[in-house]
C-alpha positions in Angstrom: -29.1 -103.7 157.0 -28.7 -101.2 159.8 -27.0 -98.6 157.5 -29.4 -98.8 154.6 -31.2 -95.8 153.2 -34.8 -95.9 152.2 -35.5 -93.8 149.1 -38.8 -92.1 148.8 -41.0 -90.7 146.1 -43.5 -88.2 147.5 -46.7 -87.6 145.6 -49.4 -85.1 146.6 -51.3 -82.4 144.8 -50.5 -79.9 147.6 -47.1 -78.4 146.9 -46.7 -76.9 150.4 -47.4 -80.3 152.0 -44.8 -82.0 149.8 -42.3 -79.3 150.6 -42.8 -79.7 154.4 -42.7 -83.5 154.2 -39.6 -83.5 152.0 -37.7 -81.2 154.4 -38.8 -83.2 157.4 -38.1 -86.6 155.9 -34.7 -85.5 154.7 -33.7 -84.7 158.3 -33.8 -88.5 159.0 -30.5 -90.1 158.3 -32.0 -93.4 157.0 -34.5 -91.6 154.6 -33.9 -89.8 151.3 -36.5 -88.1 149.2 -35.3 -88.7 145.6 -38.3 -87.0 143.8 -41.6 -85.3 144.3 -44.6 -85.2 142.0 -48.1 -83.6 142.0 -49.9 -86.5 140.3 -49.9 -90.3 140.3 -49.3 -90.2 136.5 -46.2 -88.1 136.9 -45.0 -90.5 139.6 -45.3 -93.5 137.3 -43.3 -91.7 134.7 -40.4 -91.2 137.1 
């Protein structure tokens, strides 16, 4: 699957870190950040 896209859910309680990671990861053509959360509980609800 050379053209497949990996979808990511970022979870961290530091908003700035999530923002930087999201921007950096979205620069990669094979990665897509589909959501971000600040807690594990919120991630499980997504």
